[in-house]
N, C-alpha and C positions, 0 to 999 in steps of 0.2 A: 234379653233384653238388650237395647243398642242403644249409643250415645252417638250424637254429633251425625244423623240422617241427613239434616237441613244445616246452613250455617246460622237461623236462630236457634238453634238445639242448644246452642253451647256461646254463652254471653259474658264476657269478661271486661269491669269497667273498674280501671285504676283509681286509687286515692292518693292522692297525691300532693306535695308540697315543694313550693321552689320561692326563693327570695326575688321578687320582681325589682328590676333596675333599670329607670328611665334611661335609655341609649345604651342598654347594654349591650354586649358583644355575641348573644346568643340570643337568636330567635325561639321563640316557645310556641311549642301548637301540640294541640289535641288530634293525634292520628284515632281515626277509625277505619278498620281494615277485617276485610272478612276472607275467609280463601287464600291467604297470604300469610306466610313465616313472618316475624320481626326482620327477619334479613334480607327477604325476598322485598318485601315493601322499600327497607331500606337503598337496596341496591335501584331501584323501580326510582325513585327519589333523586338519587344522587347521580344518576346516567340522565335524566331529565333536565337536571338543572347544572349539569356540567361540573357538579361539585367534586373535590379531593377526599381518597380516603380517610376514614374517621371525621369527617366537618359534622357527620350527624350522631348525636350520641341519644343514650335511651336507657330506662330506669332499669328493663329488664327484657326477656325474650316471653313473646306472648305465643300462644299455640295456634297453629296456620286455619286447623280444622273448626272455625267457627268465627263468629263477629267479636271482636275485641276492641275497644278503645285504651290506647295508652298516650305517656307523654313523649316528646322528641323534642331536641333541640338541633339548632342549624348552627354552622359557625358563619357569620358574618354574611349571608344571603337571605334573601326575601325569597319562599317559595310558595307556589300553591300547588293543589293536587285537589280534582273534584270529579272524580272517575266513578263508578258504581261499587267498586271492589276496595278502594281508598281515597279517602276524603280528610283534608286538615283544616281544622280551626284553629286560627292564631289566638293565642292567649296573653303574651305580652314578652320580654326580654327579661336577661338575667344576665350577669357576669360569669357561672360559670358553667362547664357542661354538667349534664345529668349521669346520676350514677344510681346504683339501688338506694341509696339513704336519700332517695325523692320520694322512693313509695313509702306509704303508711299502711297500705292493706289492699287486696284485690277483692273486691263483690261479684261471686259468680251465680248464674243463674243456667239449670242445667234442664233440659227435658230429657228426659228417660222414656224408651219407648219399646214398644215390642214384649209388654209385660203380661204377665197372667193375672187374672181377677184374685187368686189368691197371693199376690204379693204382698200385699198390705198387711199382714200381720206379721211374717218377718221383718216388713221392713220398718215397723215401731219397736221391733227387739233390737233391731241393728243401730237405729237411730239413738236408742236410751245408751248401749254400749260406745257409741260414737263420742256421745256428750259426756259420759265416765270415763272412760278408757281413751281418747282422742285416737288420733290415727298415726301409725306409724311413719315416720317423714321421707320417705324413699323416695327417689327419683324416678318416674312414670316412663313408659316404653316411648314417650315423643322424644325425650331426652336421647334415646338411642336408634334415632332412623338409620346413621351408617351400618346398623346392623340388620335390619327389616330391609334396605337395598343392596346389602352384598357387599360392604366395603369392609365390614370389620371396626376393629378400633385402630384407627389411624396412628394413634399416639404410641401402642406397640412397635410399628416400623421406626417412628422416629426414636424410640426408647434404645433399639438396637442399631441406631445410627442410617438406619438404612431411608436415606430421603429420597432415593427412585421407584421403590416400594410404596412409599408414602404417598409421593406423585401420582403414581398410577392409579392407587384408591382414590386419590382425589378426582384424577381429570380424565380417566379411563375406565371408570366400572361404571357403565350404564347397570340402571336397576330394570328388573324384570315388568314391575309396579310401574314406573315411571312413562309417560307417554308424551313427555315435555319435548320443547326444543331441546333442554341441556342434555336428555339422556341420548337426544341424535347427537350433540356434539361430543359426547363420551365415548357414544359406540366409534365415529368418526376416530378419534382419536387412541381406542385400541385397536383398530385395526392400520392406523399411522404410525404408532409410536416409534420415535425417532426421526422421522421425517418431518420438522417443524417447519419447512420450507410449503410445506402443503396447504392447500386453500380450503379452508372452510366452508362448505355451502351452507353454512346457518346462523340466522343472525344472534343466537345463545352465546356464540363465541364472545361477543363483548366483555363477558362477564371473567374470561380468563386470558382477557387480550395483555396486562403487565407479565403473566406469568409465560405465554407463547414469546413476548418480545424477548425475555430474559434468556429463554433455550434455545432462541434462534442466534442470540449471541453469543450466550455461551452453552453450547449441545451437551456437553457432558457432567455440568456444574447443576447438579439438582439440589442442592441444598439453597444456591442463591434463589434457583426459581421456586421453590418451596416458599421462601421468606419474601416471595411477591403478594401473596396469598394476603386479604386482609388481615389485617392484625386482630380485629375480635375474632373471626372465625377460627383465624390459629389457636385461639386462646381456647375456643368453642370445643374443639378436637382434642385439647389436652383435658379438659374440663369433664367430658363426656365419658373418658376412662377414670377420672377420678371418681365419679359418680358412680359408674360400676363398683369400683372397689369398695366405695361408701355403701352402697345397697349388700353387698356381699359380707362386708364386716359387721355392718347391725343386724343383718340374719343371724349370722353366728350371737351375735351379741345378744340378743335376745333369748337362743338357744340355753346359754350359760345361765341365763337369768332365771328362766319359767321353765317348769314343766312340760313335757311333748303335750299333754293332754289340752295345754290351755292356750297352744297355737294352731294356726291351718294356713296352708297353702294355697297361694295365687298365683297362678302363671302369668307372664307378663314377658316383652318383648326379648330381655336379655337373661332368663330363665324362670327360677320361682323364688317369688317374696313368701316372707312369714308374717303373719298378725296375730295378735294377742284377742283373744277372746274374753278372757278375766285374765285378773293379778290379784294376789294379796295387799294389804294396805301400804306396806312396806316396800316389797317391790317397786309398786304403783306411782310412790311416792321417788323412789330412785328413779324410775323411767320419766317424770314428770320434769325431773332436774336434768335428765343426763344429756351429755355432749359426745358425738362421734366425729371423729377429725377428719378434713377432705387431705388425703395423705400427700404429703410433702418429704424432702431429706431432712427438712429440720423437723419435723412433727416428734412432739415429744408426750410422756402419756403417766398420769397419775394415778387412772383406775387401772387394776390388774385385770379386770375382766373384758377392759376395749384392748388393754395390749396383748391379751392372748388371741383377742379376737383378729386384731390387726396381723399377728404373728401366722394366723392361720390361712387369711384372703393371700395374705402373701406370697407363703409357702407353697399354695394353691397354684399362683401365679409363677412361681420361680422368679421373685425378683424378692430384694432387699430395698430397704427405705433409700439407701444409697443409688439404688439404681434409676431412683425416680428422676432424672436427669435426661438431657437432650445431648449425647457429644455431637459438640460440632457447632451448636447454637445456643450455647447457655444462656445467654443475656436477651435473647429474643424469645425462648421458646422456654418456661420453666413451670413446674408444679407450684401452687400456690399453697399453706396450711390454711385451713380455716376451719373453726367448729360449727357444727350444725348441730340443731335440736334434735334429739332420736323421734319424738311426738310434736305433732301440733294439732292445735285442737280446734276448729270450725266454729265458730262464734257467729248466733243469730240464724243456727239453723232451723229452716222452715221447709216442710214438705207439703205439695199442695194435693190438692183432691186429684182423685183418680180420672179420667177420660177417656172416652174412647179412642182408639188410635188411627188415626186418618190414613196413617200410609201402611200399617201394618194389622191388616183386616183381620177382626176376633181376637184383638189382643187390646190392651188398653197403657196410657201413657200418664206419667206425674212429671211435674215441674217442683225439681230441689235446689234451693237458695241457702246461701251462707256465705262467711265471710272469711279469708286467711290471711295469714303475714303474708309477705315478698318471700318466695322461694318454696313457698307450699303448692303441691299440685292437685287443683281440684277433682281431675280424674280419677285419682287415689280415694279421695273421699265416697267419691259416687261408686265405685267398685267396691269399696267395704260396707256401704251401706245395702248394696246389693250385692253380696258376694253370694249368695245362694243361687243366683241366677248366672252370675257373669261368669264367660268364658272369653280369653284372649282369640282374637281372629288370626288363623294361620294363613300362612302366606298366600295358600291354594284358595282360601276362601275369601282372600282380599281381591285377587285375579278372577275368582269366580264374578265377583260384584263389580269389578270395574268392566266386565266382557261388555254388559250392552252400552255404558257410555265411550268403549272403545270401538264397535260398532256404526253405533249413531256419526261418530267422527270421522271414519272410513267412509262413510256414506256422505258426509258434509265436503270431504275435500274430494270425494269423487264425484259430486253434482256441477253443474254448471251456476253461475253466479245467477241471482234473480235481479243482480243491480242491473238500471239503464248505462248505457257506455260500452266500451271494449271489455272481455274477457282479464279483467287483471291477473287472477291464480293462475290462468293459461299461458300468459305472458310470463310469468315468472319462472313458469315451468321450461318454457322456449327457451329462457336464459340458462336455465341448468343444462341443457340439452349441451348447450355450445361448449361445456365443461366436462361432457361426458368422458372423452379420452384420459382426461387425468384422476381419474375416480375409478372406486372398486365395483364389484358388484352390486354391493347393496345400494348403490345409487342408481345403479341400470334398473335395480329393480322397482326401484320407488319413481323413476320416471315414467317408466312403463304403465305404471298405475295411475297416476296423474293423466296420460295421454288417452287412457280407455273410454271417458266419455264421448270424446269429440270422435275416435273411431266408431263408436258407436251409434251417434246421430248421423255419420256421413254413410253409413254404409245401408240405411235402409230402402230396400228395392234394388240394389247394384251389387255387383259381383265384386268379390275382395280388390282386385285389381283396379279395376273404378273406383274404388273408395278407396285407395289408398292415395291417387292423385291430388284430388283437391286441396287435402292438406299440406301439399308438399309446396303448392302454390299461394296458398294463403297465408302460410310461415312469415315470408318476408313482412306483407302488409301486417300481423299483429304486433311486428317486432316497431315498425313503424309508428302505428297509433301510440303505442305503449312505451315509453322508456322505460326500463329496468331501474328504477328507484326505490329505496327503501319505503316502508308503508309504515305510518304513524299509528299507534295504538288504538286510536277509536277506529281508524279505517281497518285496521284488522278484525276489531270488534264486530262491527257492522256487515265486511263481508263472512266472518262465520257464521253472523245471525243469520243473514240472508239464506247462505247454504244450506244450514240446518232447516231451515223451513221450507227450503227446495226439497231436502232428502225426506221430511216428512210427508209433504203433497205427494210424492213419488210412492213412500211406503202406503199411505193411504189409498190409493188408484190402484195399486195391487191387490189390496184385500178384496176377498169375495163378496158381490154386494148384498144387501138382504133378502131373505125370500119373503118378506112381508111383502102383502099388497094394498 
């Protein structure tokens, strides 16, 4: 089975409430986004309208891989964004920033693909189990992106008081799975760690402006620099580790309550989860009412089995409750105790008819729709329903699936633009050439790749020596025609689209012609 093969395959709509106040300080918008995390969308809005950190509040984090609608509130400013992947609809004003209290529920519609025709029988059995037993309310793989991308749990560095390691994992640990501008920035600082005056040749560095400014002012004060990270993101780094401890603790709690034959495992990003396929009425009653704590130094327990599970997970991590604090930044970074229900129950669960899957030949697809309370993960419900077919993708499988997109992206970057006017992309490359002496070999390799199309065009029917002279004369002319100015988002999108069209045309031209007469 596969989910999220297309943005439309995973749809989320918030049900919300807020007190509308005429002339209120906060403008409330319905944000429609796709292929963007909530953090990415908020950062783009903040940068586009020059808003201060913390000026945009929201009710919760929504999945990056899909199309989602959620509420945001902007403090003291009118904004508007109508891009293909990010749109805003004005709803009114209020006098309070938004929080999780403003969400009543989330409605999900998920298309599950690459199913076998024989899946319908087990799916109906699993749906009956979910309605009767609920789903264990774990945090799912998307909460642990730092593990997927090789950064680990940054909160562990902070607990040890090693702010330099924490900052290095945040700023200088590029992911093998990330081909974005952000990964290039992280690779640059990995190669130039400590050289804070180095000039970063990528626009994605704006995200780290406050951190880098702090390091240039106080090169050895990593605590001060780390605290320049956006407060919501800092809190998320701690919450990610809390989520892992919660998952491990609940897994142990289920083992204490239920016999082994009533449980089955399922792999996820941070290890293995356990789900129950059956329970006696008394145990099910206990589970329905049970909560398990997100751990903090002040956590207290009334259930002996919960306390035993907590001791077990902390022992595995070689921690005590008192260790869950950040030395040197206790007031800015702290773990907060919160009780979380052990089970979640999907409401209005509807399973649509199976249809042929147009993306996976020979397979079928099915749509699943349901409503969840705030904080529960729809992907876990889907995995529980299709547990007989689901398997977590490995890093190697993710890389393999990304390879065709990477090849297309490389072709697009190498192809000359089909737009009228001077070759803007080549001009930006020539600007980077002037910085080449300051940069490492990584940059040099990238420059040679960008120059390749021009040299191929000029070398037709000429010797290599003759071909190398014309670009040298033409270079100043290109710089005069196109000043090196930052490009806007829409301009970049148009250039990328045009480059992709050229790349596809070239690929089609290289294919052998049909032998049909």
